[in-house]
N, C-alpha and C positions, 0 to 999 in steps of 0.2 A: 471964338472962344473956347479954351480949353471943352473936351468931352470928358463926359464927367461918369466913371467907373465909381461902381459899389460893389465894396468886399462884405462876405457874408462869412467870418470863421470864428468859432469859438475860443482860438487858439491862438490871442488876446498877441503874446511877442509877433508871431506869425502875418497877424492882418495890419498891426504896425510896420513891421520890413516893409509888406508889399505897400501899404501906403505911401512912405516916405520913398520908395522903386517909384511908382507910378506920378506923382507927385514930383521927382525930378525928371519923369523922362515928361512933365508937359499936362497932367491930365488933372482933373480937379475928382479928389473922391471923399468917396462918404463911407464909413464901415459901420459896420453892424458885427454884434457876438452872441449874436442868438436867435433864431428865426422867427420871433414875437417881435423882435428890435427890428430886424427887416423889412416882416408884413407892413411895422407901423413906418418904419423908412418909407417906402411905393407908397404910402398917403400921400408924402408929400415933395418926393425925391422921383425923377422922370430920369433917370441912367441910360445913357447911350451900351452900355454895359454890366451886366455879372459876373463877380468871378465870385462862387459859391462853394460851401464846401456842403459835405452829404450827411455829415453825422453833428450833427445842432440839437444843445436844448430844446426846449420848448414843442417846437415847429421847426422837423427836420425839413433838409436839405430838397426832398424827392418830391415833399408838398410845394415846399416856394421854387423850384422847379415849373412844377407843373399850374401851378397859378401864374404864372412868370408868361410862361409858353402858352396857356390854353386861355388867357384873359385878352380882351382885345387891347388894354389899353400898351400892356408889354409886348406884345404877340412877334415884334421884329426886334427885339432885345436881342441882343448875342447874351448864352450865358455859357461861361465856362465852371465846370466843374474839376474840381481842384482838390482832391483827397488821397487821403493818404490807404485810399482801396485799392484793389491790385485788379485792375481794371480786366487784364490777360487772361486772369486766373479765376475770379470769384467770381460770380452770379451776381448782379444788381437787386436789392429787392422788390423794386419795379420797373418798370421799362421810365426813364429820360429821355427828353426830347431836348438835350442841352447842347449847344452849339459841335460842344468839345467836353472832350473828358482827356484832364491831367493830374497826372499821378503826383505824390508832395514822396520824397524831395524831385523840387522840379529846376528846372534849368532856369535861370530869369530871362534872358536874353532870349530865349526859346517864348516862357511866355508873353513880353514884350514884344516879337513877330507875330505871332496867332493876336495879340490882342489888335495889331496893326489891321494884320491882314481884315480881322471880324469886324472892324471898325470901317472898311475900306479907306 
């Protein structure tokens, strides 16, 4: 049974490219395009990993990451933050308990390698 990855990004074009790439790599993919849609999806989906943008409409990625990592249900679910923020230069708006921070644009092979590593 393929591992399930949830992509949460309001850039629909990027989310669809990621979805295609991950499905081609053998993963089952669920997408959400804003924070509320992601939270709603988490009510019925149990992803093995979440790829999350920080700057999202309705509910931002900081809140979603903290909900995932601080709750009992998804505490051990790896979260990759994929953002246009420059993590080396910009201070984060609030602490993140993510497993990996990646900047856009990103290297697809590196992302796939990190997903594989995080999923064991």
